[in-house]
LOLUM-802231 format. One record per residue: residue number from 1; x, y negated, z of N, C-alpha, C, O, CB in turn. Coordinates in steps of 0.2 Angstrom, whole numbers. Glycine has a CB too. Layout:
+-----+-------+-------+-------+-------+-------+-------+-------+-------+-------+-------+-------+-------+-------+-------+-------+
|   i |    nx |    ny |    nz |   cax |   cay |   caz |    cx |    cy |    cz |    ox |    oy |    oz |   cbx |   cby |   cbz |
+-----+-------+-------+-------+-------+-------+-------+-------+-------+-------+-------+-------+-------+-------+-------+-------+
| NUM |     X |     Y |     Z |     X |     Y |     Z |     X |     Y |     Z |     X |     Y |     Z |     X |     Y |     Z |
...
+-----+-------+-------+-------+-------+-------+-------+-------+-------+-------+-------+-------+-------+-------+-------+-------+
END
This chain:
+-----+-------+-------+-------+-------+-------+-------+-------+-------+-------+-------+-------+-------+-------+-------+-------+
|   i |    nx |    ny |    nz |   cax |   cay |   caz |    cx |    cy |    cz |    ox |    oy |    oz |   cbx |   cby |   cbz |
+-----+-------+-------+-------+-------+-------+-------+-------+-------+-------+-------+-------+-------+-------+-------+-------+
|   1 |     4 |     6 |     0 |     0 |     0 |     0 |     4 |    -6 |     0 |    10 |    -7 |     3 |    -5 |     0 |     6 |
|   2 |     2 |   -11 |    -4 |     6 |   -18 |    -4 |     1 |   -23 |     0 |    -5 |   -23 |    -1 |     7 |   -20 |   -11 |
|   3 |     5 |   -26 |     4 |     2 |   -32 |     8 |     0 |   -38 |     3 |     5 |   -40 |    -1 |     6 |   -34 |    14 |
|   4 |    -6 |   -40 |     4 |    -7 |   -46 |     0 |    -9 |   -52 |     5 |   -12 |   -51 |    10 |   -13 |   -45 |    -5 |
|   5 |    -8 |   -58 |     3 |   -10 |   -64 |     7 |   -18 |   -64 |     9 |   -21 |   -63 |     4 |    -8 |   -70 |     5 |
|   6 |   -19 |   -65 |    15 |   -26 |   -66 |    16 |   -29 |   -73 |    14 |   -35 |   -73 |    11 |   -28 |   -66 |    24 |
|   7 |   -25 |   -78 |    14 |   -27 |   -85 |    11 |   -21 |   -89 |    10 |   -15 |   -87 |    13 |   -31 |   -88 |    17 |
|   8 |   -21 |   -94 |     6 |   -16 |   -98 |     4 |   -18 |  -105 |     7 |   -24 |  -108 |     5 |   -15 |   -99 |    -4 |
|   9 |   -14 |  -108 |    12 |   -16 |  -114 |    15 |   -13 |  -120 |    11 |    -7 |  -120 |    10 |   -14 |  -114 |    22 |
|  10 |   -17 |  -125 |    10 |   -14 |  -131 |     6 |   -15 |  -137 |    10 |   -20 |  -137 |    14 |   -17 |  -131 |    -1 |
|  11 |   -12 |  -142 |     8 |   -13 |  -149 |    11 |    -7 |  -153 |    13 |    -7 |  -159 |    13 |   -18 |  -148 |    17 |
|  12 |    -2 |  -149 |    14 |     5 |  -153 |    16 |     8 |  -155 |    10 |     8 |  -151 |     5 |     9 |  -148 |    20 |
|  13 |    11 |  -161 |    10 |    15 |  -163 |     5 |    23 |  -162 |     6 |    27 |  -162 |     1 |    15 |  -171 |     4 |
|  14 |    25 |  -160 |    12 |    32 |  -158 |    13 |    32 |  -151 |    16 |    27 |  -148 |    18 |    35 |  -164 |    18 |
|  15 |    38 |  -149 |    18 |    40 |  -142 |    20 |    37 |  -142 |    27 |    36 |  -146 |    31 |    47 |  -141 |    21 |
|  16 |    34 |  -136 |    29 |    31 |  -134 |    35 |    37 |  -133 |    40 |    42 |  -130 |    39 |    27 |  -128 |    35 |
|  17 |    36 |  -137 |    46 |    41 |  -136 |    51 |    39 |  -132 |    57 |    43 |  -130 |    61 |    43 |  -143 |    54 |
|  18 |    32 |  -131 |    58 |    30 |  -127 |    64 |    23 |  -125 |    62 |    19 |  -128 |    58 |    30 |  -132 |    70 |
|  19 |    21 |  -120 |    65 |    14 |  -117 |    64 |    12 |  -113 |    70 |    16 |  -110 |    74 |    13 |  -113 |    58 |
|  20 |     5 |  -113 |    71 |     3 |  -108 |    77 |    -4 |  -105 |    74 |    -8 |  -108 |    70 |     1 |  -112 |    83 |
|  21 |    -5 |   -99 |    76 |   -11 |   -96 |    75 |   -15 |   -95 |    81 |   -13 |   -92 |    86 |   -10 |   -89 |    71 |
|  22 |   -22 |   -96 |    81 |   -26 |   -95 |    86 |   -31 |   -90 |    84 |   -36 |   -92 |    81 |   -29 |  -102 |    89 |
|  23 |   -30 |   -84 |    85 |   -34 |   -78 |    82 |   -41 |   -79 |    85 |   -46 |   -77 |    82 |   -31 |   -72 |    83 |
|  24 |   -41 |   -80 |    92 |   -48 |   -81 |    95 |   -53 |   -86 |    92 |   -59 |   -84 |    92 |   -47 |   -82 |   103 |
|  25 |   -50 |   -91 |    90 |   -54 |   -96 |    86 |   -54 |   -96 |    79 |   -58 |  -100 |    76 |   -52 |  -103 |    89 |
|  26 |   -50 |   -92 |    76 |   -49 |   -91 |    69 |   -46 |   -97 |    66 |   -48 |   -99 |    60 |   -56 |   -90 |    66 |
|  27 |   -41 |  -100 |    69 |   -38 |  -106 |    66 |   -30 |  -105 |    65 |   -27 |  -101 |    69 |   -39 |  -112 |    71 |
|  28 |   -28 |  -109 |    60 |   -21 |  -110 |    59 |   -19 |  -117 |    59 |   -22 |  -121 |    56 |   -19 |  -106 |    52 |
|  29 |   -14 |  -119 |    64 |   -12 |  -126 |    64 |    -5 |  -126 |    62 |    -1 |  -123 |    64 |   -13 |  -128 |    72 |
|  30 |    -4 |  -131 |    58 |     3 |  -132 |    55 |     5 |  -139 |    55 |     1 |  -144 |    54 |     3 |  -129 |    48 |
|  31 |    12 |  -140 |    55 |    14 |  -147 |    55 |    20 |  -147 |    49 |    24 |  -142 |    49 |    17 |  -149 |    61 |
|  32 |    20 |  -153 |    46 |    25 |  -153 |    41 |    31 |  -159 |    42 |    29 |  -163 |    47 |    22 |  -155 |    34 |
|  33 |    36 |  -159 |    39 |    42 |  -163 |    40 |    40 |  -170 |    40 |    42 |  -174 |    44 |    47 |  -162 |    35 |
|  34 |    36 |  -173 |    35 |    35 |  -180 |    35 |    27 |  -181 |    35 |    25 |  -186 |    32 |    37 |  -182 |    28 |
|  35 |    23 |  -177 |    38 |    16 |  -178 |    38 |    13 |  -176 |    44 |    16 |  -174 |    49 |    13 |  -175 |    32 |
|  36 |     6 |  -176 |    44 |     2 |  -175 |    50 |     2 |  -167 |    51 |     4 |  -163 |    46 |    -5 |  -178 |    49 |
|  37 |    -1 |  -165 |    56 |    -3 |  -158 |    57 |   -10 |  -157 |    55 |   -14 |  -161 |    55 |    -3 |  -156 |    65 |
|  38 |   -11 |  -151 |    52 |   -17 |  -149 |    49 |   -20 |  -143 |    52 |   -16 |  -138 |    54 |   -16 |  -147 |    41 |
|  39 |   -27 |  -142 |    53 |   -30 |  -136 |    55 |   -34 |  -133 |    50 |   -38 |  -136 |    46 |   -35 |  -138 |    61 |
|  40 |   -32 |  -127 |    48 |   -36 |  -123 |    43 |   -40 |  -117 |    47 |   -38 |  -115 |    52 |   -31 |  -120 |    38 |
|  41 |   -45 |  -115 |    43 |   -48 |  -109 |    45 |   -44 |  -103 |    43 |   -39 |  -104 |    39 |   -55 |  -108 |    43 |
|  42 |   -45 |   -97 |    45 |   -41 |   -91 |    43 |   -42 |   -89 |    36 |   -39 |   -86 |    33 |   -43 |   -85 |    48 |
|  43 |   -48 |   -92 |    33 |   -50 |   -91 |    26 |   -46 |   -96 |    22 |   -47 |   -95 |    15 |   -57 |   -92 |    25 |
|  44 |   -43 |  -101 |    24 |   -39 |  -106 |    20 |   -42 |  -112 |    20 |   -40 |  -117 |    16 |   -38 |  -103 |    14 |
|  45 |   -48 |  -114 |    23 |   -52 |  -120 |    22 |   -48 |  -125 |    27 |   -47 |  -124 |    32 |   -59 |  -119 |    24 |
|  46 |   -47 |  -131 |    24 |   -44 |  -137 |    28 |   -50 |  -140 |    32 |   -55 |  -142 |    29 |   -41 |  -142 |    23 |
|  47 |   -49 |  -139 |    39 |   -54 |  -142 |    43 |   -53 |  -149 |    46 |   -58 |  -153 |    46 |   -55 |  -137 |    49 |
|  48 |   -47 |  -150 |    48 |   -45 |  -156 |    52 |   -38 |  -159 |    50 |   -34 |  -154 |    48 |   -47 |  -156 |    59 |
|  49 |   -37 |  -165 |    51 |   -30 |  -168 |    51 |   -29 |  -171 |    58 |   -33 |  -175 |    60 |   -29 |  -173 |    45 |
|  50 |   -24 |  -169 |    61 |   -22 |  -172 |    68 |   -17 |  -177 |    67 |   -11 |  -176 |    65 |   -19 |  -166 |    72 |
|  51 |   -19 |  -183 |    68 |   -15 |  -189 |    68 |   -12 |  -191 |    75 |   -17 |  -193 |    79 |   -19 |  -195 |    64 |
|  52 |    -6 |  -192 |    76 |    -3 |  -194 |    82 |    -4 |  -202 |    83 |    -6 |  -205 |    78 |     4 |  -193 |    82 |
|  53 |    -4 |  -204 |    89 |    -5 |  -211 |    91 |    -1 |  -216 |    87 |    -4 |  -221 |    85 |    -5 |  -212 |    98 |
|  54 |     5 |  -215 |    86 |     9 |  -220 |    82 |     7 |  -221 |    75 |     7 |  -226 |    72 |    17 |  -218 |    82 |
|  55 |     5 |  -215 |    72 |     3 |  -215 |    65 |    -4 |  -219 |    64 |    -5 |  -222 |    59 |     2 |  -208 |    63 |
|  56 |    -8 |  -219 |    69 |   -14 |  -222 |    69 |   -13 |  -230 |    69 |   -16 |  -234 |    66 |   -19 |  -220 |    75 |
|  57 |    -8 |  -232 |    73 |    -6 |  -239 |    74 |    -2 |  -242 |    68 |    -3 |  -248 |    66 |    -3 |  -241 |    80 |
|  58 |     3 |  -238 |    66 |     7 |  -240 |    60 |     8 |  -235 |    55 |    12 |  -230 |    57 |    14 |  -242 |    63 |
|  59 |     5 |  -235 |    50 |     5 |  -230 |    45 |    12 |  -228 |    42 |    13 |  -223 |    39 |     1 |  -231 |    39 |
|  60 |    17 |  -233 |    43 |    23 |  -232 |    40 |    28 |  -228 |    45 |    32 |  -225 |    43 |    27 |  -239 |    39 |
|  61 |    26 |  -228 |    52 |    29 |  -223 |    56 |    27 |  -216 |    55 |    21 |  -215 |    54 |    28 |  -226 |    64 |
|  62 |    32 |  -212 |    55 |    30 |  -205 |    54 |    32 |  -200 |    60 |    38 |  -200 |    62 |    33 |  -202 |    48 |
|  63 |    27 |  -197 |    63 |    29 |  -192 |    68 |    30 |  -186 |    65 |    26 |  -183 |    61 |    23 |  -192 |    73 |
|  64 |    36 |  -183 |    67 |    38 |  -176 |    64 |    37 |  -171 |    70 |    40 |  -171 |    75 |    46 |  -177 |    62 |
|  65 |    32 |  -167 |    69 |    31 |  -161 |    73 |    36 |  -156 |    73 |    39 |  -154 |    68 |    24 |  -158 |    72 |
|  66 |    38 |  -154 |    79 |    43 |  -148 |    80 |    40 |  -142 |    83 |    42 |  -137 |    81 |    49 |  -151 |    85 |
|  67 |    35 |  -143 |    88 |    32 |  -137 |    91 |    25 |  -138 |    91 |    22 |  -143 |    92 |    35 |  -136 |    98 |
|  68 |    21 |  -132 |    90 |    14 |  -132 |    91 |    12 |  -126 |    95 |    14 |  -121 |    94 |    10 |  -132 |    84 |
|  69 |     7 |  -127 |    99 |     4 |  -121 |   103 |    -4 |  -123 |   103 |    -6 |  -128 |   105 |     7 |  -121 |   110 |
|  70 |    -8 |  -118 |   102 |   -15 |  -118 |   102 |   -17 |  -113 |   108 |   -14 |  -108 |   109 |   -18 |  -116 |    96 |
|  71 |   -23 |  -115 |   111 |   -26 |  -111 |   116 |   -32 |  -109 |   114 |   -36 |  -112 |   110 |   -26 |  -115 |   123 |
|  72 |   -35 |  -103 |   117 |   -41 |  -101 |   115 |   -47 |  -105 |   118 |   -53 |  -104 |   116 |   -42 |   -94 |   118 |
|  73 |   -45 |  -110 |   122 |   -50 |  -114 |   125 |   -52 |  -120 |   120 |   -56 |  -124 |   121 |   -48 |  -117 |   131 |
|  74 |   -48 |  -121 |   114 |   -49 |  -126 |   109 |   -44 |  -132 |   110 |   -46 |  -137 |   108 |   -56 |  -128 |   109 |
|  75 |   -38 |  -131 |   113 |   -34 |  -137 |   114 |   -27 |  -135 |   110 |   -25 |  -129 |   109 |   -32 |  -138 |   121 |
|  76 |   -25 |  -140 |   107 |   -18 |  -140 |   103 |   -13 |  -144 |   106 |   -15 |  -150 |   106 |   -20 |  -141 |    96 |
|  77 |    -8 |  -142 |   108 |    -2 |  -146 |   111 |     3 |  -146 |   105 |     5 |  -141 |   102 |     1 |  -143 |   117 |
|  78 |     5 |  -153 |   103 |    10 |  -154 |    98 |    16 |  -158 |   101 |    15 |  -163 |   105 |     7 |  -157 |    92 |
|  79 |    22 |  -155 |   100 |    28 |  -159 |   103 |    31 |  -162 |    96 |    33 |  -158 |    92 |    33 |  -154 |   107 |
|  80 |    33 |  -168 |    96 |    36 |  -172 |    91 |    43 |  -173 |    92 |    45 |  -173 |    98 |    32 |  -178 |    89 |
|  81 |    47 |  -174 |    87 |    54 |  -175 |    87 |    56 |  -181 |    92 |    61 |  -181 |    95 |    57 |  -177 |    80 |
|  82 |    52 |  -186 |    92 |    54 |  -192 |    96 |    52 |  -191 |   104 |    52 |  -196 |   107 |    50 |  -198 |    94 |
|  83 |    51 |  -185 |   106 |    49 |  -184 |   113 |    42 |  -185 |   115 |    41 |  -185 |   121 |    54 |  -188 |   117 |
|  84 |    38 |  -185 |   111 |    31 |  -186 |   112 |    27 |  -180 |   112 |    27 |  -176 |   107 |    27 |  -191 |   107 |
|  85 |    23 |  -179 |   117 |    18 |  -173 |   118 |    11 |  -176 |   116 |     9 |  -181 |   119 |    19 |  -169 |   124 |
|  86 |     7 |  -172 |   112 |     0 |  -174 |   111 |    -4 |  -168 |   112 |    -2 |  -163 |   110 |    -1 |  -178 |   104 |
|  87 |   -10 |  -169 |   115 |   -15 |  -164 |   116 |   -21 |  -166 |   112 |   -24 |  -171 |   113 |   -17 |  -163 |   124 |
|  88 |   -23 |  -162 |   108 |   -29 |  -163 |   103 |   -34 |  -158 |   105 |   -33 |  -152 |   107 |   -27 |  -163 |    96 |
|  89 |   -40 |  -159 |   104 |   -46 |  -154 |   104 |   -46 |  -151 |    97 |   -43 |  -154 |    92 |   -53 |  -157 |   106 |
|  90 |   -49 |  -146 |    96 |   -49 |  -143 |    89 |   -54 |  -147 |    84 |   -54 |  -146 |    78 |   -52 |  -136 |    89 |
|  91 |   -58 |  -152 |    87 |   -61 |  -156 |    83 |   -57 |  -162 |    81 |   -60 |  -166 |    77 |   -67 |  -159 |    87 |
|  92 |   -51 |  -162 |    82 |   -46 |  -167 |    80 |   -46 |  -173 |    84 |   -42 |  -178 |    82 |   -48 |  -169 |    73 |
|  93 |   -49 |  -173 |    90 |   -49 |  -179 |    94 |   -42 |  -179 |    99 |   -41 |  -174 |   102 |   -55 |  -179 |    99 |
|  94 |   -39 |  -184 |    99 |   -33 |  -185 |   104 |   -35 |  -185 |   111 |   -39 |  -190 |   113 |   -29 |  -191 |   102 |
|  95 |   -33 |  -181 |   115 |   -35 |  -180 |   122 |   -30 |  -184 |   127 |   -32 |  -187 |   131 |   -36 |  -173 |   124 |
|  96 |   -24 |  -183 |   126 |   -19 |  -186 |   130 |   -12 |  -186 |   127 |   -11 |  -182 |   122 |   -18 |  -181 |   137 |
|  97 |    -8 |  -190 |   129 |    -1 |  -191 |   127 |     4 |  -191 |   133 |     2 |  -194 |   138 |     0 |  -197 |   122 |
|  98 |    10 |  -189 |   131 |    15 |  -190 |   136 |    22 |  -190 |   133 |    23 |  -186 |   128 |    15 |  -184 |   142 |
|  99 |    26 |  -195 |   135 |    33 |  -195 |   132 |    38 |  -192 |   137 |    37 |  -193 |   143 |    35 |  -203 |   130 |
| 100 |    43 |  -190 |   134 |    49 |  -187 |   138 |    55 |  -188 |   135 |    56 |  -188 |   129 |    48 |  -179 |   140 |
| 101 |    61 |  -189 |   139 |    68 |  -189 |   136 |    71 |  -183 |   136 |    77 |  -182 |   134 |    71 |  -194 |   141 |
| 102 |    68 |  -177 |   139 |    71 |  -171 |   139 |    71 |  -168 |   133 |    67 |  -169 |   128 |    67 |  -166 |   144 |
| 103 |    76 |  -163 |   131 |    76 |  -159 |   125 |    72 |  -153 |   126 |    73 |  -149 |   130 |    83 |  -158 |   123 |
| 104 |    67 |  -152 |   122 |    62 |  -147 |   123 |    64 |  -142 |   117 |    65 |  -144 |   111 |    55 |  -149 |   122 |
| 105 |    64 |  -136 |   119 |    65 |  -130 |   114 |    60 |  -125 |   114 |    60 |  -120 |   110 |    72 |  -127 |   115 |
+-----+-------+-------+-------+-------+-------+-------+-------+-------+-------+-------+-------+-------+-------+-------+-------+
END
């Protein structure tokens, strides 16, 4: 048997830097080098775009996501290169932010 892709996810203009799968909710969350994070269904449908707070205020500033984690309760935590943590709901609403000077891996 040959494995075939279940879906092809589209929407990013640049290379993917991080991704998370939440099987309980049927979601795939991905972040790209020069763009926002996207939420797709497991079938490949683009559902939401997650815009960080700096991007909302200044479209020229670009938040670069490094790490993403999703919970079965419907929260998504994204860590950006500049030390910013953001928590989003699966509906795309920004819930909280926090900045840190620590190096997160």
